[in-house]
Each structure stands twice: as structure tokens, then as C-alpha cells.
PDB file with SEQRES, HELIX, SHEET and CRYST1 records, atoms N, CA, C and O in Angstrom:
SEQRES   1 A   66  MET LYS ASN LEU SER PRO GLU VAL GLU LYS THR LEU ASP          
SEQRES   2 A   66  ALA ILE CYS ALA LEU GLY CYS ASP VAL VAL SER ALA ASP          
SEQRES   3 A   66  ILE ASN ALA LEU GLN LYS GLY GLU LEU ARG PRO GLU TYR          
SEQRES   4 A   66  GLN SER LEU ASP GLU MET GLN ARG ALA SER LEU LEU HIS          
SEQRES   5 A   66  GLU LEU GLN SER ILE MET SER VAL TYR GLU GLY LYS CYS          
SEQRES   6 A   66  ARG                                                          
HELIX    1 AA1 PRO A    6  LEU A   18  1                                  13    
HELIX    2 AA2 CYS A   20  LYS A   32  1                                  13    
HELIX    3 AA3 GLU A   44  MET A   58  1                                  15    
HELIX    4 AA4 SER A   59  TYR A   61  5                                   3    
CRYST1    1.000    1.000    1.000  90.00  90.00  90.00 P 1           1          
ATOM      1  N   MET A   1     -10.287  22.824   9.638  1.00  0.00           N  
ATOM      2  CA  MET A   1      -8.820  22.619   9.436  1.00  0.00           C  
ATOM      3  C   MET A   1      -8.112  22.569  10.706  1.00  0.00           C  
ATOM      4  O   MET A   1      -8.409  23.318  11.636  1.00  0.00           O  
ATOM      5  N   LYS A   2      -7.163  21.687  10.767  1.00  0.00           N  
ATOM      6  CA  LYS A   2      -6.347  21.513  11.896  1.00  0.00           C  
ATOM      7  C   LYS A   2      -5.283  22.564  11.893  1.00  0.00           C  
ATOM      8  O   LYS A   2      -5.400  23.543  11.156  1.00  0.00           O  
ATOM      9  N   ASN A   3      -4.194  22.401  12.724  1.00  0.00           N  
ATOM     10  CA  ASN A   3      -3.140  23.424  12.826  1.00  0.00           C  
ATOM     11  C   ASN A   3      -2.213  23.240  11.581  1.00  0.00           C  
ATOM     12  O   ASN A   3      -1.181  22.571  11.637  1.00  0.00           O  
ATOM     13  N   LEU A   4      -2.630  23.853  10.499  1.00  0.00           N  
ATOM     14  CA  LEU A   4      -1.795  23.754   9.193  1.00  0.00           C  
ATOM     15  C   LEU A   4      -0.918  24.915   9.108  1.00  0.00           C  
ATOM     16  O   LEU A   4      -1.207  26.009   9.594  1.00  0.00           O  
ATOM     17  N   SER A   5       0.267  24.628   8.416  1.00  0.00           N  
ATOM     18  CA  SER A   5       1.111  25.813   8.168  1.00  0.00           C  
ATOM     19  C   SER A   5       0.531  26.777   7.186  1.00  0.00           C  
ATOM     20  O   SER A   5      -0.368  26.406   6.431  1.00  0.00           O  
ATOM     21  N   PRO A   6       1.002  28.010   7.155  1.00  0.00           N  
ATOM     22  CA  PRO A   6       0.275  29.046   6.320  1.00  0.00           C  
ATOM     23  C   PRO A   6       0.377  28.532   4.753  1.00  0.00           C  
ATOM     24  O   PRO A   6      -0.538  28.688   3.945  1.00  0.00           O  
ATOM     25  N   GLU A   7       1.538  27.945   4.478  1.00  0.00           N  
ATOM     26  CA  GLU A   7       1.705  27.504   3.087  1.00  0.00           C  
ATOM     27  C   GLU A   7       0.756  26.378   2.729  1.00  0.00           C  
ATOM     28  O   GLU A   7       0.216  26.361   1.622  1.00  0.00           O  
ATOM     29  N   VAL A   8       0.531  25.405   3.666  1.00  0.00           N  
ATOM     30  CA  VAL A   8      -0.429  24.382   3.399  1.00  0.00           C  
ATOM     31  C   VAL A   8      -1.884  24.913   3.283  1.00  0.00           C  
ATOM     32  O   VAL A   8      -2.618  24.504   2.383  1.00  0.00           O  
ATOM     33  N   GLU A   9      -2.288  25.809   4.179  1.00  0.00           N  
ATOM     34  CA  GLU A   9      -3.547  26.463   4.147  1.00  0.00           C  
ATOM     35  C   GLU A   9      -3.830  27.153   2.729  1.00  0.00           C  
ATOM     36  O   GLU A   9      -4.858  26.977   2.075  1.00  0.00           O  
ATOM     37  N   LYS A  10      -2.781  27.947   2.370  1.00  0.00           N  
ATOM     38  CA  LYS A  10      -2.853  28.677   1.140  1.00  0.00           C  
ATOM     39  C   LYS A  10      -3.015  27.757  -0.026  1.00  0.00           C  
ATOM     40  O   LYS A  10      -3.849  27.978  -0.905  1.00  0.00           O  
ATOM     41  N   THR A  11      -2.235  26.751  -0.030  1.00  0.00           N  
ATOM     42  CA  THR A  11      -2.345  25.792  -1.139  1.00  0.00           C  
ATOM     43  C   THR A  11      -3.677  25.058  -1.131  1.00  0.00           C  
ATOM     44  O   THR A  11      -4.278  24.886  -2.191  1.00  0.00           O  
ATOM     45  N   LEU A  12      -4.176  24.606   0.066  1.00  0.00           N  
ATOM     46  CA  LEU A  12      -5.405  23.907   0.193  1.00  0.00           C  
ATOM     47  C   LEU A  12      -6.545  24.819  -0.389  1.00  0.00           C  
ATOM     48  O   LEU A  12      -7.334  24.342  -1.204  1.00  0.00           O  
ATOM     49  N   ASP A  13      -6.636  26.092   0.012  1.00  0.00           N  
ATOM     50  CA  ASP A  13      -7.609  26.916  -0.441  1.00  0.00           C  
ATOM     51  C   ASP A  13      -7.502  27.105  -2.057  1.00  0.00           C  
ATOM     52  O   ASP A  13      -8.487  27.060  -2.795  1.00  0.00           O  
ATOM     53  N   ALA A  14      -6.305  27.299  -2.455  1.00  0.00           N  
ATOM     54  CA  ALA A  14      -6.143  27.465  -4.013  1.00  0.00           C  
ATOM     55  C   ALA A  14      -6.638  26.217  -4.680  1.00  0.00           C  
ATOM     56  O   ALA A  14      -7.384  26.359  -5.650  1.00  0.00           O  
ATOM     57  N   ILE A  15      -6.299  24.956  -4.260  1.00  0.00           N  
ATOM     58  CA  ILE A  15      -6.674  23.801  -4.829  1.00  0.00           C  
ATOM     59  C   ILE A  15      -8.197  23.642  -4.810  1.00  0.00           C  
ATOM     60  O   ILE A  15      -8.781  23.341  -5.851  1.00  0.00           O  
ATOM     61  N   CYS A  16      -8.842  23.826  -3.698  1.00  0.00           N  
ATOM     62  CA  CYS A  16     -10.239  23.792  -3.515  1.00  0.00           C  
ATOM     63  C   CYS A  16     -10.967  24.723  -4.416  1.00  0.00           C  
ATOM     64  O   CYS A  16     -12.016  24.358  -4.947  1.00  0.00           O  
ATOM     65  N   ALA A  17     -10.462  25.923  -4.619  1.00  0.00           N  
ATOM     66  CA  ALA A  17     -10.991  26.931  -5.514  1.00  0.00           C  
ATOM     67  C   ALA A  17     -11.129  26.487  -7.041  1.00  0.00           C  
ATOM     68  O   ALA A  17     -11.950  26.985  -7.812  1.00  0.00           O  
ATOM     69  N   LEU A  18     -10.221  25.488  -7.375  1.00  0.00           N  
ATOM     70  CA  LEU A  18     -10.164  24.951  -8.747  1.00  0.00           C  
ATOM     71  C   LEU A  18     -11.306  24.018  -8.997  1.00  0.00           C  
ATOM     72  O   LEU A  18     -11.657  23.786 -10.153  1.00  0.00           O  
ATOM     73  N   GLY A  19     -11.884  23.490  -8.002  1.00  0.00           N  
ATOM     74  CA  GLY A  19     -13.020  22.596  -8.122  1.00  0.00           C  
ATOM     75  C   GLY A  19     -12.739  21.199  -7.873  1.00  0.00           C  
ATOM     76  O   GLY A  19     -11.585  20.790  -7.747  1.00  0.00           O  
ATOM     77  N   CYS A  20     -13.848  20.388  -7.793  1.00  0.00           N  
ATOM     78  CA  CYS A  20     -13.827  19.035  -7.422  1.00  0.00           C  
ATOM     79  C   CYS A  20     -12.928  18.138  -8.244  1.00  0.00           C  
ATOM     80  O   CYS A  20     -12.181  17.312  -7.721  1.00  0.00           O  
ATOM     81  N   ASP A  21     -13.027  18.334  -9.585  1.00  0.00           N  
ATOM     82  CA  ASP A  21     -12.225  17.563 -10.432  1.00  0.00           C  
ATOM     83  C   ASP A  21     -10.702  17.668 -10.171  1.00  0.00           C  
ATOM     84  O   ASP A  21      -9.963  16.683 -10.165  1.00  0.00           O  
ATOM     85  N   VAL A  22     -10.297  18.919  -9.960  1.00  0.00           N  
ATOM     86  CA  VAL A  22      -8.856  19.174  -9.711  1.00  0.00           C  
ATOM     87  C   VAL A  22      -8.562  18.635  -8.385  1.00  0.00           C  
ATOM     88  O   VAL A  22      -7.509  18.009  -8.263  1.00  0.00           O  
ATOM     89  N   VAL A  23      -9.330  18.782  -7.372  1.00  0.00           N  
ATOM     90  CA  VAL A  23      -9.047  18.201  -5.992  1.00  0.00           C  
ATOM     91  C   VAL A  23      -8.865  16.703  -6.157  1.00  0.00           C  
ATOM     92  O   VAL A  23      -7.869  16.140  -5.703  1.00  0.00           O  
ATOM     93  N   SER A  24      -9.808  16.067  -6.792  1.00  0.00           N  
ATOM     94  CA  SER A  24      -9.671  14.535  -6.956  1.00  0.00           C  
ATOM     95  C   SER A  24      -8.332  14.181  -7.763  1.00  0.00           C  
ATOM     96  O   SER A  24      -7.632  13.234  -7.404  1.00  0.00           O  
ATOM     97  N   ALA A  25      -8.033  14.902  -8.764  1.00  0.00           N  
ATOM     98  CA  ALA A  25      -6.782  14.773  -9.522  1.00  0.00           C  
ATOM     99  C   ALA A  25      -5.567  14.850  -8.645  1.00  0.00           C  
ATOM    100  O   ALA A  25      -4.679  13.997  -8.671  1.00  0.00           O  
ATOM    101  N   ASP A  26      -5.562  15.922  -7.855  1.00  0.00           N  
ATOM    102  CA  ASP A  26      -4.475  16.228  -6.967  1.00  0.00           C  
ATOM    103  C   ASP A  26      -4.410  15.117  -5.811  1.00  0.00           C  
ATOM    104  O   ASP A  26      -3.320  14.732  -5.387  1.00  0.00           O  
ATOM    105  N   ILE A  27      -5.508  14.669  -5.369  1.00  0.00           N  
ATOM    106  CA  ILE A  27      -5.438  13.527  -4.389  1.00  0.00           C  
ATOM    107  C   ILE A  27      -4.762  12.265  -4.956  1.00  0.00           C  
ATOM    108  O   ILE A  27      -3.925  11.599  -4.346  1.00  0.00           O  
ATOM    109  N   ASN A  28      -5.189  12.035  -6.105  1.00  0.00           N  
ATOM    110  CA  ASN A  28      -4.559  10.811  -6.879  1.00  0.00           C  
ATOM    111  C   ASN A  28      -3.138  11.019  -7.125  1.00  0.00           C  
ATOM    112  O   ASN A  28      -2.363  10.072  -6.988  1.00  0.00           O  
ATOM    113  N   ALA A  29      -2.712  12.204  -7.487  1.00  0.00           N  
ATOM    114  CA  ALA A  29      -1.326  12.466  -7.814  1.00  0.00           C  
ATOM    115  C   ALA A  29      -0.570  12.494  -6.437  1.00  0.00           C  
ATOM    116  O   ALA A  29       0.569  12.029  -6.402  1.00  0.00           O  
ATOM    117  N   LEU A  30      -1.072  12.951  -5.437  1.00  0.00           N  
ATOM    118  CA  LEU A  30      -0.314  13.035  -4.124  1.00  0.00           C  
ATOM    119  C   LEU A  30      -0.120  11.614  -3.623  1.00  0.00           C  
ATOM    120  O   LEU A  30       0.926  11.322  -3.044  1.00  0.00           O  
ATOM    121  N   GLN A  31      -1.073  10.723  -3.818  1.00  0.00           N  
ATOM    122  CA  GLN A  31      -1.040   9.346  -3.325  1.00  0.00           C  
ATOM    123  C   GLN A  31       0.025   8.637  -4.193  1.00  0.00           C  
ATOM    124  O   GLN A  31       0.653   7.706  -3.688  1.00  0.00           O  
ATOM    125  N   LYS A  32       0.254   8.994  -5.392  1.00  0.00           N  
ATOM    126  CA  LYS A  32       1.305   8.315  -6.216  1.00  0.00           C  
ATOM    127  C   LYS A  32       2.690   9.036  -5.995  1.00  0.00           C  
ATOM    128  O   LYS A  32       3.689   8.553  -6.530  1.00  0.00           O  
ATOM    129  N   GLY A  33       2.776  10.092  -5.281  1.00  0.00           N  
ATOM    130  CA  GLY A  33       3.977  10.808  -5.019  1.00  0.00           C  
ATOM    131  C   GLY A  33       4.384  11.659  -6.232  1.00  0.00           C  
ATOM    132  O   GLY A  33       5.566  11.946  -6.425  1.00  0.00           O  
ATOM    133  N   GLU A  34       3.407  12.056  -7.038  1.00  0.00           N  
ATOM    134  CA  GLU A  34       3.685  12.871  -8.137  1.00  0.00           C  
ATOM    135  C   GLU A  34       3.592  14.424  -7.681  1.00  0.00           C  
ATOM    136  O   GLU A  34       2.819  14.821  -6.809  1.00  0.00           O  
ATOM    137  N   LEU A  35       4.408  15.162  -8.332  1.00  0.00           N  
ATOM    138  CA  LEU A  35       4.452  16.589  -8.118  1.00  0.00           C  
ATOM    139  C   LEU A  35       3.478  17.389  -9.158  1.00  0.00           C  
ATOM    140  O   LEU A  35       3.557  17.160 -10.365  1.00  0.00           O  
ATOM    141  N   ARG A  36       2.706  18.183  -8.714  1.00  0.00           N  
ATOM    142  CA  ARG A  36       1.984  19.064  -9.601  1.00  0.00           C  
ATOM    143  C   ARG A  36       2.203  20.539  -9.286  1.00  0.00           C  
ATOM    144  O   ARG A  36       2.668  20.880  -8.199  1.00  0.00           O  
ATOM    145  N   PRO A  37       1.876  21.398 -10.214  1.00  0.00           N  
ATOM    146  CA  PRO A  37       2.236  22.808  -9.989  1.00  0.00           C  
ATOM    147  C   PRO A  37       1.581  23.405  -8.747  1.00  0.00           C  
ATOM    148  O   PRO A  37       2.122  24.312  -8.113  1.00  0.00           O  
ATOM    149  N   GLU A  38       0.389  22.869  -8.412  1.00  0.00           N  
ATOM    150  CA  GLU A  38      -0.410  23.451  -7.358  1.00  0.00           C  
ATOM    151  C   GLU A  38       0.292  23.289  -5.977  1.00  0.00           C  
ATOM    152  O   GLU A  38       0.020  24.070  -5.065  1.00  0.00           O  
ATOM    153  N   TYR A  39       1.177  22.301  -5.818  1.00  0.00           N  
ATOM    154  CA  TYR A  39       1.821  21.968  -4.573  1.00  0.00           C  
ATOM    155  C   TYR A  39       3.218  21.690  -4.558  1.00  0.00           C  
ATOM    156  O   TYR A  39       3.752  21.292  -3.523  1.00  0.00           O  
ATOM    157  N   GLN A  40       3.872  21.865  -5.632  1.00  0.00           N  
ATOM    158  CA  GLN A  40       5.297  21.551  -5.816  1.00  0.00           C  
ATOM    159  C   GLN A  40       6.212  22.312  -4.976  1.00  0.00           C  
ATOM    160  O   GLN A  40       7.369  21.904  -4.869  1.00  0.00           O  
ATOM    161  N   SER A  41       5.835  23.390  -4.353  1.00  0.00           N  
ATOM    162  CA  SER A  41       6.689  24.227  -3.459  1.00  0.00           C  
ATOM    163  C   SER A  41       6.638  23.587  -2.025  1.00  0.00           C  
ATOM    164  O   SER A  41       7.437  23.956  -1.165  1.00  0.00           O  
ATOM    165  N   LEU A  42       5.724  22.660  -1.786  1.00  0.00           N  
ATOM    166  CA  LEU A  42       5.564  22.096  -0.476  1.00  0.00           C  
ATOM    167  C   LEU A  42       6.548  20.933  -0.234  1.00  0.00           C  
ATOM    168  O   LEU A  42       6.852  20.143  -1.128  1.00  0.00           O  
ATOM    169  N   ASP A  43       7.048  20.870   1.071  1.00  0.00           N  
ATOM    170  CA  ASP A  43       7.916  19.669   1.249  1.00  0.00           C  
ATOM    171  C   ASP A  43       7.090  18.396   1.557  1.00  0.00           C  
ATOM    172  O   ASP A  43       5.862  18.484   1.571  1.00  0.00           O  
ATOM    173  N   GLU A  44       7.689  17.251   1.797  1.00  0.00           N  
ATOM    174  CA  GLU A  44       7.147  15.985   1.938  1.00  0.00           C  
ATOM    175  C   GLU A  44       6.102  16.029   3.033  1.00  0.00           C  
ATOM    176  O   GLU A  44       4.998  15.537   2.800  1.00  0.00           O  
ATOM    177  N   MET A  45       6.348  16.551   4.147  1.00  0.00           N  
ATOM    178  CA  MET A  45       5.448  16.522   5.330  1.00  0.00           C  
ATOM    179  C   MET A  45       4.234  17.459   5.093  1.00  0.00           C  
ATOM    180  O   MET A  45       3.137  17.185   5.578  1.00  0.00           O  
ATOM    181  N   GLN A  46       4.439  18.539   4.361  1.00  0.00           N  
ATOM    182  CA  GLN A  46       3.356  19.481   4.091  1.00  0.00           C  
ATOM    183  C   GLN A  46       2.593  18.860   3.086  1.00  0.00           C  
ATOM    184  O   GLN A  46       1.370  18.972   3.174  1.00  0.00           O  
ATOM    185  N   ARG A  47       3.100  18.191   2.093  1.00  0.00           N  
ATOM    186  CA  ARG A  47       2.245  17.423   1.134  1.00  0.00           C  
ATOM    187  C   ARG A  47       1.449  16.326   1.750  1.00  0.00           C  
ATOM    188  O   ARG A  47       0.346  16.063   1.273  1.00  0.00           O  
ATOM    189  N   ALA A  48       1.932  15.638   2.809  1.00  0.00           N  
ATOM    190  CA  ALA A  48       1.185  14.609   3.531  1.00  0.00           C  
ATOM    191  C   ALA A  48       0.046  15.358   4.226  1.00  0.00           C  
ATOM    192  O   ALA A  48      -1.090  14.890   4.151  1.00  0.00           O  
ATOM    193  N   SER A  49       0.267  16.446   4.872  1.00  0.00           N  
ATOM    194  CA  SER A  49      -0.840  17.171   5.466  1.00  0.00           C  
ATOM    195  C   SER A  49      -1.933  17.638   4.487  1.00  0.00           C  
ATOM    196  O   SER A  49      -3.136  17.597   4.745  1.00  0.00           O  
ATOM    197  N   LEU A  50      -1.399  18.086   3.343  1.00  0.00           N  
ATOM    198  CA  LEU A  50      -2.314  18.554   2.262  1.00  0.00           C  
ATOM    199  C   LEU A  50      -3.116  17.386   1.719  1.00  0.00           C  
ATOM    200  O   LEU A  50      -4.286  17.600   1.403  1.00  0.00           O  
ATOM    201  N   LEU A  51      -2.637  16.259   1.589  1.00  0.00           N  
ATOM    202  CA  LEU A  51      -3.336  15.059   1.258  1.00  0.00           C  
ATOM    203  C   LEU A  51      -4.443  14.671   2.206  1.00  0.00           C  
ATOM    204  O   LEU A  51      -5.586  14.406   1.832  1.00  0.00           O  
ATOM    205  N   HIS A  52      -4.048  14.655   3.399  1.00  0.00           N  
ATOM    206  CA  HIS A  52      -4.945  14.334   4.482  1.00  0.00           C  
ATOM    207  C   HIS A  52      -6.156  15.296   4.512  1.00  0.00           C  
ATOM    208  O   HIS A  52      -7.301  14.850   4.587  1.00  0.00           O  
ATOM    209  N   GLU A  53      -5.910  16.538   4.457  1.00  0.00           N  
ATOM    210  CA  GLU A  53      -6.998  17.616   4.514  1.00  0.00           C  
ATOM    211  C   GLU A  53      -7.878  17.477   3.158  1.00  0.00           C  
ATOM    212  O   GLU A  53      -9.101  17.604   3.220  1.00  0.00           O  
ATOM    213  N   LEU A  54      -7.263  17.232   2.015  1.00  0.00           N  
ATOM    214  CA  LEU A  54      -8.073  17.146   0.818  1.00  0.00           C  
ATOM    215  C   LEU A  54      -8.987  15.924   0.887  1.00  0.00           C  
ATOM    216  O   LEU A  54     -10.144  16.000   0.476  1.00  0.00           O  
ATOM    217  N   GLN A  55      -8.463  14.752   1.423  1.00  0.00           N  
ATOM    218  CA  GLN A  55      -9.179  13.483   1.598  1.00  0.00           C  
ATOM    219  C   GLN A  55     -10.289  13.741   2.603  1.00  0.00           C  
ATOM    220  O   GLN A  55     -11.392  13.231   2.409  1.00  0.00           O  
ATOM    221  N   SER A  56     -10.068  14.476   3.626  1.00  0.00           N  
ATOM    222  CA  SER A  56     -11.096  14.757   4.585  1.00  0.00           C  
ATOM    223  C   SER A  56     -12.173  15.545   4.023  1.00  0.00           C  
ATOM    224  O   SER A  56     -13.340  15.255   4.287  1.00  0.00           O  
ATOM    225  N   ILE A  57     -11.859  16.575   3.223  1.00  0.00           N  
ATOM    226  CA  ILE A  57     -12.828  17.452   2.595  1.00  0.00           C  
ATOM    227  C   ILE A  57     -13.729  16.657   1.564  1.00  0.00           C  
ATOM    228  O   ILE A  57     -14.950  16.803   1.500  1.00  0.00           O  
ATOM    229  N   MET A  58     -12.990  15.796   0.761  1.00  0.00           N  
ATOM    230  CA  MET A  58     -13.632  14.979  -0.232  1.00  0.00           C  
ATOM    231  C   MET A  58     -14.603  13.788   0.436  1.00  0.00           C  
ATOM    232  O   MET A  58     -15.552  13.313  -0.188  1.00  0.00           O  
ATOM    233  N   SER A  59     -14.293  13.438   1.570  1.00  0.00           N  
ATOM    234  CA  SER A  59     -15.090  12.338   2.216  1.00  0.00           C  
ATOM    235  C   SER A  59     -16.533  12.695   2.347  1.00  0.00           C  
ATOM    236  O   SER A  59     -17.382  11.815   2.487  1.00  0.00           O  
ATOM    237  N   VAL A  60     -16.865  14.103   2.301  1.00  0.00           N  
ATOM    238  CA  VAL A  60     -18.149  14.543   2.358  1.00  0.00           C  
ATOM    239  C   VAL A  60     -18.902  14.142   1.152  1.00  0.00           C  
ATOM    240  O   VAL A  60     -20.112  13.932   1.227  1.00  0.00           O  
ATOM    241  N   TYR A  61     -18.207  14.016  -0.029  1.00  0.00           N  
ATOM    242  CA  TYR A  61     -18.797  13.802  -1.381  1.00  0.00           C  
ATOM    243  C   TYR A  61     -18.722  12.296  -1.637  1.00  0.00           C  
ATOM    244  O   TYR A  61     -19.126  11.867  -2.717  1.00  0.00           O  
ATOM    245  N   GLU A  62     -18.258  11.513  -0.760  1.00  0.00           N  
ATOM    246  CA  GLU A  62     -18.176  10.073  -0.951  1.00  0.00           C  
ATOM    247  C   GLU A  62     -17.407   9.697  -2.268  1.00  0.00           C  
ATOM    248  O   GLU A  62     -17.811   8.751  -2.945  1.00  0.00           O  
ATOM    249  N   GLY A  63     -16.374  10.378  -2.615  1.00  0.00           N  
ATOM    250  CA  GLY A  63     -15.581  10.147  -3.719  1.00  0.00           C  
ATOM    251  C   GLY A  63     -16.164  10.604  -5.101  1.00  0.00           C  
ATOM    252  O   GLY A  63     -15.596  10.293  -6.148  1.00  0.00           O  
ATOM    253  N   LYS A  64     -17.193  11.273  -5.079  1.00  0.00           N  
ATOM    254  CA  LYS A  64     -17.916  11.681  -6.319  1.00  0.00           C  
ATOM    255  C   LYS A  64     -18.064  13.190  -6.401  1.00  0.00           C  
ATOM    256  O   LYS A  64     -18.526  13.824  -5.453  1.00  0.00           O  
ATOM    257  N   CYS A  65     -17.702  13.726  -7.449  1.00  0.00           N  
ATOM    258  CA  CYS A  65     -17.877  15.171  -7.666  1.00  0.00           C  
ATOM    259  C   CYS A  65     -19.303  15.373  -8.128  1.00  0.00           C  
ATOM    260  O   CYS A  65     -19.911  14.506  -8.756  1.00  0.00           O  
ATOM    261  N   ARG A  66     -19.834  16.585  -7.787  1.00  0.00           N  
ATOM    262  CA  ARG A  66     -21.200  16.862  -8.203  1.00  0.00           C  
ATOM    263  C   ARG A  66     -21.189  17.994  -9.205  1.00  0.00           C  
ATOM    264  O   ARG A  66     -22.245  18.397  -9.694  1.00  0.00           O  
TER     265      ARG A  66                                                      
END                                                                             
């Protein structure tokens, strides 16, 4: 992880703990600008950081959950 704010790190950890399907759904929602309970407290810049980190994590799976 890069230099993320504590709020983004906490949110990232919480989302990842929910599993691959939730991570994928949150990536799609973030790309559409939708708010979801998992990250609604983050501001726009924090959500952009969260999206980038989630995409980076999921790139290992080539877009497919196992």
C-alpha cells in the first residue's frame, strides 16, 4: 500500500475482508460514482485512492474472483 490516510486504509481492509465479490462490486460502484455504505464516509479524493488500491489488488486476479 502506498501512503494512504488511516481512513482509507481502514476502509480498504474492511472491504477486502468482505471478499472478492464485494470488492468487485465496490470497484464498479466507485467507477460509476455511486456511494455504498462501506466507503460513504470518505471524501472524493479518498474514494479515488480507494478505487486505485482496490483495482491494484484485483489486478492479481485478472478481474476474476476465485
